[in-house]
C-alpha positions as CSV (number, residue, x, y, z in Angstrom):
1,X,17.7,6.0,-5.7
2,X,19.0,2.9,-3.9
3,X,17.1,-0.3,-3.2
4,X,17.0,0.5,0.5
5,X,15.3,3.8,-0.1
6,X,12.5,2.4,-2.2
7,X,9.8,1.0,0.1
8,X,7.6,-0.2,-2.7
9,X,6.6,0.6,-6.2
10,X,3.0,-0.6,-5.4
11,X,0.3,1.5,-3.8
12,X,-0.8,-0.1,-0.5
13,X,-4.4,0.8,-1.3
14,X,-4.8,-0.3,-4.9
15,X,-2.0,-2.9,-4.9
16,X,-1.1,-1.7,-8.4
17,X,2.1,0.1,-9.6
18,X,2.1,3.8,-8.8
19,X,1.2,6.3,-11.5
20,X,0.9,9.5,-9.4
21,X,2.6,8.8,-6.0
22,X,2.0,11.4,-3.3
23,X,3.2,11.6,0.3
24,X,0.4,12.1,2.9
25,X,0.7,13.6,6.4
26,X,1.3,10.2,7.9
27,X,4.6,9.9,6.0
28,X,3.4,7.1,3.7
29,X,3.2,7.2,-0.1
30,X,-0.1,6.4,-1.9
31,X,-1.7,6.7,-5.3
32,X,-3.1,10.2,-5.4
33,X,-6.7,9.3,-6.5
34,X,-6.8,6.3,-4.2
35,X,-5.8,8.1,-1.0
36,X,-8.1,11.0,-1.9
37,X,-11.1,8.7,-2.1
38,X,-10.0,6.9,1.1
39,X,-9.9,10.1,3.1
40,X,-13.3,11.1,1.8
41,X,-14.7,7.8,3.1
42,X,-12.7,7.3,6.4
43,X,-11.0,10.7,7.1
44,X,-8.0,8.9,8.7
45,X,-4.7,7.2,7.6
46,X,-5.0,3.6,6.4
47,X,-1.7,3.0,8.1
48,X,-1.6,5.0,11.3
49,X,-5.3,6.0,11.8
50,X,-4.3,9.6,12.3
51,X,-6.6,12.3,10.7
52,X,-5.6,13.2,7.2
53,X,-6.4,16.1,4.9
54,X,-6.8,16.0,1.1
55,X,-5.0,19.3,0.5
56,X,-1.8,18.2,2.4
57,X,-0.4,15.8,-0.3
58,X,3.1,16.3,-1.6
59,X,4.3,14.6,-4.9
60,X,6.9,11.9,-4.3
61,X,9.1,13.1,-7.2
62,X,11.9,10.7,-6.3
63,X,9.7,7.7,-6.6
64,X,8.0,9.1,-9.7
65,X,11.4,9.4,-11.4
66,X,12.3,5.9,-10.4
67,X,8.9,4.6,-11.7
68,X,9.5,6.2,-15.1
69,X,12.8,4.5,-15.4
70,X,11.4,1.2,-14.3
71,X,8.5,1.6,-16.7
72,X,10.8,2.2,-19.7
73,X,12.8,-0.9,-18.8
74,X,9.6,-2.9,-18.6
75,X,8.3,-1.6,-22.0
76,X,11.7,-2.4,-23.6
77,X,11.1,-6.1,-22.9
78,X,7.8,-6.1,-24.8
79,X,6.3,-8.7,-22.4
80,X,9.1,-11.2,-22.9
81,X,11.7,-11.6,-20.2
82,X,14.9,-13.7,-20.0
83,X,15.5,-15.9,-17.0
84,X,18.6,-14.9,-15.1
85,X,19.0,-11.8,-17.2
86,X,15.8,-9.8,-16.6
87,X,14.4,-11.9,-13.7
88,X,15.5,-14.8,-11.5
89,X,13.6,-17.4,-9.6
90,X,14.3,-19.4,-6.5
91,X,15.2,-23.0,-6.9
92,X,12.4,-24.5,-4.7
93,X,8.8,-24.0,-5.7
94,X,6.3,-22.4,-3.3
95,X,3.6,-24.6,-4.8
96,X,3.6,-27.7,-7.1
97,X,0.6,-29.6,-8.3
98,X,-0.7,-31.2,-11.5
99,X,2.0,-29.8,-13.7
100,X,1.7,-26.3,-12.2
101,X,4.6,-24.8,-10.2
102,X,4.9,-21.3,-8.6
103,X,8.3,-19.9,-7.8
104,X,9.2,-16.8,-5.9
105,X,11.1,-14.4,-8.2
106,X,12.9,-11.1,-8.2
107,X,13.8,-8.4,-10.8
108,X,17.1,-8.0,-12.5
109,X,16.0,-5.2,-14.8
110,X,17.5,-2.3,-12.9
111,X,20.8,-1.8,-11.2
112,X,19.3,-2.0,-7.7
113,X,17.1,-5.0,-8.7
114,X,14.0,-3.3,-7.2
115,X,10.5,-3.7,-8.5
116,X,7.0,-4.9,-7.4
117,X,6.9,-8.4,-5.8
118,X,6.6,-11.1,-8.4
119,X,6.4,-14.9,-8.9
120,X,7.0,-17.2,-11.9
121,X,4.2,-19.6,-12.8
122,X,5.5,-22.6,-14.7
123,X,3.0,-24.8,-16.6
124,X,4.4,-28.2,-17.7
125,X,3.3,-30.0,-20.8
126,X,1.4,-27.0,-22.4
127,X,1.8,-24.5,-25.2
128,X,0.5,-21.0,-25.1
129,X,-2.2,-20.1,-27.6
130,X,-2.2,-16.4,-27.1
131,X,0.4,-13.6,-27.4
132,X,2.0,-12.0,-24.4
133,X,0.2,-8.7,-25.1
134,X,-3.2,-10.4,-24.4
135,X,-2.2,-10.7,-20.7
136,X,-1.3,-7.0,-20.6
137,X,-4.8,-6.2,-21.9
138,X,-6.4,-8.4,-19.1
139,X,-4.2,-6.9,-16.5
140,X,-5.9,-3.5,-16.9
141,X,-8.6,-4.7,-14.6
142,X,-8.1,-4.1,-10.8
143,X,-9.4,-7.5,-9.8
144,X,-7.5,-9.6,-12.3
145,X,-4.0,-10.8,-11.4
146,X,-1.4,-9.0,-13.4
147,X,0.7,-11.0,-15.8
148,X,3.8,-9.1,-17.1
149,X,4.5,-11.5,-19.8
150,X,6.4,-14.7,-20.7
151,X,9.7,-15.8,-19.2
152,X,12.1,-17.5,-21.6
153,X,15.0,-19.7,-20.5
154,X,18.2,-20.8,-22.3
155,X,18.2,-23.3,-23.8
156,X,14.5,-23.0,-24.6
157,X,12.1,-25.6,-23.1
158,X,9.4,-26.5,-25.7
159,X,7.5,-28.6,-23.1
160,X,6.5,-25.8,-20.7
161,X,5.4,-22.2,-20.4
162,X,6.5,-19.7,-17.8
163,X,4.6,-16.5,-16.9
164,X,5.8,-13.6,-14.8
165,X,3.0,-12.5,-12.4
166,X,2.5,-10.2,-9.4
167,X,2.8,-11.7,-6.0
168,X,-0.3,-11.9,-3.6
169,X,1.0,-11.3,0.0
170,X,-2.0,-12.9,1.7
171,X,-2.1,-16.1,-0.4
172,X,-5.3,-17.5,-1.9
173,X,-8.9,-17.1,-0.5
174,X,-9.1,-20.7,0.6
175,X,-6.0,-20.3,2.8
176,X,-7.2,-17.0,4.2
177,X,-10.6,-18.4,5.1
178,X,-9.1,-21.6,6.6
179,X,-6.9,-19.5,8.9
180,X,-9.7,-17.3,10.3
181,X,-11.0,-18.1,13.8
182,X,-14.5,-17.7,12.4
183,X,-16.3,-17.0,9.2
184,X,-16.0,-13.4,8.0
185,X,-19.1,-11.2,8.1
186,X,-21.4,-11.7,5.2
187,X,-20.8,-8.1,4.1
188,X,-17.1,-8.9,3.7
189,X,-17.9,-12.1,1.7
190,X,-20.4,-10.1,-0.4
191,X,-17.7,-7.6,-1.2
192,X,-15.3,-10.3,-2.2
193,X,-18.0,-11.9,-4.4
194,X,-18.6,-8.6,-6.1
195,X,-14.9,-8.1,-6.9
196,X,-14.7,-11.7,-8.3
197,X,-17.8,-11.1,-10.4
198,X,-16.4,-7.8,-11.7
199,X,-13.3,-9.5,-12.8
200,X,-15.2,-12.4,-14.4
201,X,-17.4,-9.9,-16.2
202,X,-14.2,-8.5,-17.8
203,X,-12.9,-11.9,-18.7
204,X,-16.3,-12.8,-20.3
205,X,-16.1,-9.5,-22.3
206,X,-12.7,-10.6,-23.7
207,X,-14.1,-14.1,-24.5
208,X,-12.0,-15.8,-21.8
209,X,-13.5,-18.9,-20.0
210,X,-11.9,-19.4,-16.6
211,X,-12.9,-23.1,-16.3
212,X,-11.7,-23.5,-12.7
213,X,-13.3,-20.8,-10.6
214,X,-12.8,-21.6,-6.9
215,X,-11.5,-20.0,-3.7
216,X,-8.0,-21.4,-4.4
217,X,-7.9,-19.4,-7.6
218,X,-8.8,-16.1,-6.0
219,X,-5.7,-14.4,-4.6
220,X,-5.9,-12.0,-1.6
221,X,-3.9,-8.8,-1.5
222,X,-5.7,-7.2,1.5
223,X,-8.0,-8.8,4.0
224,X,-10.2,-7.6,6.9
225,X,-12.6,-9.9,8.8
226,X,-15.3,-7.3,9.3
227,X,-14.7,-4.2,7.1
228,X,-15.8,-4.9,3.5
229,X,-13.9,-2.1,1.8
230,X,-10.6,-3.1,3.4
231,X,-10.5,-6.2,1.2
232,X,-8.8,-6.6,-2.1
233,X,-8.9,-9.8,-4.2
234,X,-7.9,-10.8,-7.7
235,X,-8.9,-13.7,-10.0
236,X,-6.0,-15.9,-11.1
237,X,-5.3,-19.0,-13.1
238,X,-8.0,-18.3,-15.7
239,X,-7.7,-20.2,-19.0
240,X,-5.9,-23.1,-17.5
241,X,-8.7,-25.6,-17.6
242,X,-9.8,-28.2,-20.2
243,X,-12.5,-25.9,-21.4
244,X,-10.4,-22.8,-22.0
245,X,-8.4,-22.0,-25.2
246,X,-5.5,-20.0,-23.9
247,X,-3.2,-23.1,-23.7
248,X,-3.1,-26.4,-25.4
249,X,-1.8,-29.7,-23.9
250,X,1.2,-31.3,-25.7
251,X,-0.1,-34.7,-24.5
252,X,-3.9,-34.8,-25.0
253,X,-4.2,-38.0,-22.9
254,X,-2.1,-36.8,-19.9
255,X,-4.2,-36.4,-16.7
256,X,-1.4,-34.7,-14.9
257,X,-1.4,-31.6,-17.1
258,X,-3.4,-28.7,-15.6
259,X,-5.2,-27.9,-18.9
260,X,-6.5,-31.5,-19.1
261,X,-8.1,-31.5,-15.6
262,X,-11.9,-31.0,-15.0
263,X,-12.6,-29.6,-11.5
264,X,-15.4,-32.0,-10.8
265,X,-16.7,-30.6,-7.5
266,X,-17.0,-27.1,-8.9
267,X,-18.2,-28.0,-12.4
268,X,-21.6,-27.4,-14.0
269,X,-23.8,-30.4,-15.0
270,X,-23.2,-29.8,-18.7
271,X,-19.4,-29.8,-18.1
272,X,-19.7,-33.1,-16.2
273,X,-22.0,-34.7,-18.8
274,X,-20.6,-33.3,-22.1
275,X,-17.5,-31.2,-21.4
276,X,-19.5,-28.1,-22.5
277,X,-17.5,-25.2,-20.9
278,X,-18.9,-21.6,-21.3
279,X,-19.4,-18.4,-19.4
280,X,-22.5,-19.9,-17.9
281,X,-20.5,-22.9,-16.6
282,X,-18.2,-20.3,-14.9
283,X,-21.3,-18.8,-13.3
284,X,-22.2,-22.2,-11.9
285,X,-18.7,-22.5,-10.4
286,X,-19.2,-19.0,-8.9
287,X,-22.2,-20.4,-7.0
288,X,-20.1,-23.2,-5.6
289,X,-17.4,-20.6,-4.7
290,X,-20.0,-18.7,-2.7
291,X,-20.9,-21.9,-0.9
292,X,-17.2,-22.6,-0.3
293,X,-16.6,-19.1,1.2
294,X,-19.6,-19.3,3.5
295,X,-18.3,-22.8,4.6
296,X,-14.9,-21.4,5.6
297,X,-13.1,-23.0,2.7
298,X,-14.7,-26.4,3.1
299,X,-14.2,-28.9,0.2
300,X,-17.5,-29.2,-1.8
301,X,-19.3,-32.5,-1.3
302,X,-16.7,-33.3,1.4
303,X,-18.7,-36.3,2.7
304,X,-18.5,-38.0,-0.8
305,X,-15.0,-39.4,-1.4
306,X,-15.5,-40.5,-5.0
307,X,-15.4,-37.8,-7.7
308,X,-17.4,-40.1,-10.0
309,X,-20.2,-40.2,-7.5
310,X,-20.2,-36.4,-7.2
311,X,-20.4,-36.2,-11.0
312,X,-23.5,-38.6,-11.1
313,X,-25.2,-36.7,-8.3
314,X,-24.8,-33.2,-9.8
315,X,-25.9,-34.4,-13.3
316,X,-29.1,-35.9,-11.8
317,X,-29.9,-32.6,-10.0
318,X,-28.3,-32.6,-6.5
319,X,-27.0,-29.3,-5.2
320,X,-25.0,-28.2,-2.2
321,X,-26.9,-27.3,1.0
322,X,-27.3,-23.8,2.3
323,X,-24.5,-23.1,4.9
324,X,-25.6,-21.9,8.3
325,X,-23.7,-18.6,7.9
326,X,-25.4,-17.8,4.6
327,X,-28.5,-15.6,4.6
328,X,-31.5,-16.6,2.5
329,X,-30.9,-13.6,0.2
330,X,-27.3,-14.5,-0.7
331,X,-28.2,-18.2,-0.9
332,X,-31.0,-17.5,-3.4
333,X,-28.4,-15.8,-5.6
334,X,-26.0,-18.8,-5.3
335,X,-28.8,-21.1,-6.3
336,X,-29.6,-19.0,-9.4
337,X,-25.9,-19.5,-10.3
338,X,-26.3,-23.2,-9.9
339,X,-29.4,-23.6,-11.9
340,X,-29.7,-26.8,-14.0
341,X,-30.1,-25.0,-17.3
342,X,-27.4,-22.6,-18.4
343,X,-30.0,-20.2,-19.8
344,X,-31.6,-19.9,-16.3
345,X,-28.3,-18.7,-14.8
346,X,-27.4,-14.9,-14.7
347,X,-24.5,-13.5,-16.6
348,X,-21.7,-11.9,-14.6
349,X,-23.1,-8.4,-15.2
350,X,-26.5,-9.4,-13.7
351,X,-24.7,-11.3,-10.9
352,X,-22.8,-8.2,-10.0
353,X,-26.0,-6.2,-9.8
354,X,-27.7,-8.8,-7.6
355,X,-24.7,-8.8,-5.2
356,X,-24.6,-5.0,-5.2
357,X,-28.3,-4.9,-4.1
358,X,-27.6,-7.6,-1.5
359,X,-24.6,-5.6,-0.1
360,X,-26.7,-2.5,0.3
361,X,-29.4,-4.5,2.1
362,X,-26.8,-5.9,4.4
363,X,-25.5,-2.4,5.1
364,X,-29.1,-1.2,5.7
365,X,-29.7,-4.0,8.2
366,X,-26.5,-3.2,10.0
367,X,-27.5,0.5,10.3
368,X,-31.0,-0.3,11.5
369,X,-29.7,-2.4,14.4
370,X,-27.0,0.0,15.6
371,X,-27.2,2.0,18.8
372,X,-27.1,5.3,17.0
373,X,-29.1,5.0,13.8
374,X,-28.1,7.4,11.1
375,X,-30.5,9.7,9.3
376,X,-29.3,7.9,6.2
377,X,-31.3,4.8,5.2
378,X,-31.0,2.4,2.3
379,X,-34.0,1.9,-0.1
380,X,-34.9,0.5,-3.5
381,X,-36.9,2.8,-5.7
382,X,-38.5,1.9,-9.0
383,X,-39.3,4.9,-11.2
384,X,-42.1,5.2,-13.8
385,X,-39.5,5.6,-16.5
386,X,-38.2,2.1,-15.9
387,X,-35.0,3.0,-14.1
388,X,-34.2,1.8,-10.6
389,X,-32.2,3.2,-7.6
390,X,-30.7,1.1,-4.8
391,X,-28.9,3.1,-2.2
392,X,-28.8,5.5,0.6
393,X,-31.5,8.1,1.2
394,X,-31.7,11.2,3.4
395,X,-34.8,13.4,3.8
396,X,-36.4,11.6,0.9
397,X,-33.5,12.2,-1.5
398,X,-30.7,10.1,-2.9
399,X,-27.8,10.9,-0.6
400,X,-24.6,8.9,0.0
401,X,-23.7,5.7,-1.9
402,X,-26.0,4.3,-4.4
403,X,-26.6,2.6,-7.8
404,X,-28.9,3.8,-10.6
405,X,-29.8,1.3,-13.4
406,X,-31.4,3.3,-16.3
407,X,-34.1,2.0,-18.6
408,X,-31.7,2.2,-21.6
409,X,-29.1,-0.1,-19.9
410,X,-26.8,2.6,-18.7
411,X,-25.6,2.4,-15.1
412,X,-24.2,4.8,-12.5
413,X,-22.6,3.7,-9.2
414,X,-21.1,6.1,-6.8
415,X,-21.8,9.1,-4.6
416,X,-25.0,11.2,-4.4
417,X,-25.6,14.5,-2.7
418,X,-29.0,16.1,-2.2
419,X,-30.6,13.9,-4.9
420,X,-27.9,14.3,-7.6
421,X,-24.8,12.5,-8.7
422,X,-22.0,14.3,-6.8
423,X,-18.5,13.1,-6.0
424,X,-16.7,10.0,-7.1
425,X,-18.6,7.6,-9.3
426,X,-18.6,5.2,-12.3
427,X,-20.9,5.7,-15.3
428,X,-21.2,2.6,-17.5
429,X,-22.9,2.9,-20.9
430,X,-24.8,0.0,-22.4
431,X,-22.5,0.1,-25.5
432,X,-19.4,-0.6,-23.3
433,X,-18.1,2.9,-22.8
434,X,-17.2,3.7,-19.2
435,X,-16.2,6.8,-17.2
436,X,-14.8,6.9,-13.7
437,X,-14.1,10.1,-12.0
438,X,-15.7,13.2,-10.3
439,X,-19.3,14.2,-10.8
440,X,-20.5,17.7,-10.1
441,X,-24.1,18.7,-9.2
442,X,-25.8,15.8,-10.9
443,X,-23.6,15.5,-14.0
444,X,-20.0,15.0,-15.0
445,X,-19.8,18.8,-15.3
446,X,-22.5,20.3,-17.5
447,X,-23.1,16.7,-18.7
448,X,-19.5,16.4,-19.9
449,X,-16.3,14.7,-18.6
450,X,-14.5,17.3,-16.6
451,X,-11.6,16.9,-14.1
452,X,-9.5,13.9,-13.5
453,X,-11.1,10.6,-14.6
454,X,-10.8,7.3,-16.4
455,X,-12.7,6.8,-19.6
456,X,-13.0,3.4,-21.3
457,X,-14.2,3.5,-24.9
458,X,-16.4,0.9,-26.6
459,X,-13.6,-0.1,-29.0
460,X,-11.5,-1.2,-25.9
461,X,-9.2,1.8,-25.7
462,X,-9.0,3.7,-22.4
463,X,-7.7,7.1,-21.1
464,X,-6.6,8.0,-17.6
465,X,-6.0,11.7,-17.0
466,X,-7.5,15.2,-17.1
467,X,-10.7,16.3,-19.0
468,X,-12.0,19.7,-19.8
469,X,-15.5,20.0,-21.3
470,X,-15.6,16.4,-22.5
471,X,-12.2,16.5,-24.1
472,X,-8.9,15.0,-23.0
473,X,-7.0,18.1,-21.9
474,X,-3.9,18.2,-19.6
475,X,-1.7,15.4,-18.5
476,X,-2.9,11.8,-19.2
477,X,-2.2,8.4,-20.6
478,X,-4.0,6.8,-23.5
479,X,-3.8,3.0,-24.1
480,X,-5.2,1.5,-27.3
481,X,-6.6,-2.0,-27.6
482,X,-3.5,-3.0,-29.6
483,X,-1.4,-2.1,-26.5
484,X,0.0,1.2,-28.0
485,X,0.4,3.7,-25.2
486,X,0.8,7.5,-25.1
487,X,1.5,9.4,-21.9
488,X,2.0,13.1,-21.9
489,X,0.1,16.3,-22.5
490,X,-3.2,16.6,-24.4
491,X,-4.9,19.7,-25.7
492,X,-8.5,19.9,-26.8
493,X,-8.7,16.1,-27.1
494,X,-5.5,15.7,-29.2
495,X,-1.8,14.9,-28.5
496,X,0.1,18.1,-28.5
497,X,3.5,16.5,-29.3
498,X,4.8,16.5,-25.7
499,X,4.9,13.0,-24.3
500,X,6.2,9.5,-24.7
501,X,4.9,6.6,-26.8
């Protein structure tokens, strides 16, 4: 396969490297599961808007073969790449500030030098405190920027770190909002907040403090001004702040090194007063981010020139004012995030739930004001058992999209049909286990994983592939928490010897 014949190794819907590429009737290649779910929702091509059918897919065997070869080349590098041997970067930086530089880069791994779009992030004056495999673990989340590993140069530079990362075609959220003729719909902003919260929930689970959560550190891969589900963002630059532990400054007194900087206008009172960074200080910054997005990227406390004055005001209890475009419901959530005491703020799991409920209410409001109201309405139902349903209803039954929060802490988010879980959904257990896939007539299939799905286990391992009666059976890939990977054929839950490690 020549470079000219490879359009992209990245699915246009998920913006992740293909696993099962298929060609649809519109002539474009998509990830199989992603285009299947898209067609169920919209019935048309995301590229041409022509009508598409699920049963018309054809495997892109040529691209699949190329992907396998590229994947082997990637694995052989073990997350450590040599500059000018495995990758190369442009001489001029795309961005340069406070010891952080971003360079456009390209692959040299394969003969045709093709691969997903990449950049090199260079951090001056720091030393990495984590192994390269740690980034690979974090990159498993769809809303966290993928880091392929470290880039080494010859001779080595002990005074900097270089990371190989995926490229965001739309830039950062601040830039996107600033370029818009008007503020995006609140449903779109709510979807973006949910994606950011989901990513932050995963970082918190892995004990990573972001320390500098702001619109500039949310990268945009797909943007639509009024359609929520057409948007895709990923959290970047986590662990670079003074309160994180992924990097250490070589010069502790330097104010120009990124890890020594405190983002005053986004920081929680306890950070400004005592340098106490935590997941709850990230939650506070999330509240500021929500204000920033509703203000079209405006700089927080813009009328106050001096950062020291901002610091004093926030410590004594001042908060940003509600933007005109922000509804009372969303603003009440942002204010919870910016509570004075850390213990009064939600965690990211609770925040995601609050935003999910807000998104459903926004959708309900939109449906109720339309010219042709649907029979489907959105309601919140509290059951005597202690569980709660927020979602679409039809003829008195759960029908369409919805969320169930069970009394034992388990959670289901996905499709319902005639009162039962049916279609694509995500079931999250309180112990951390997670299943994403198809549900049949109320259950996975007789209450067991069945069909194609993704299971995340409480120990951190996860499996993507086929299930039969709760067991891994058929083709799939199993990734362990220590980054070991097996892709091949499974029988009755076990490897059958056919596959690649």
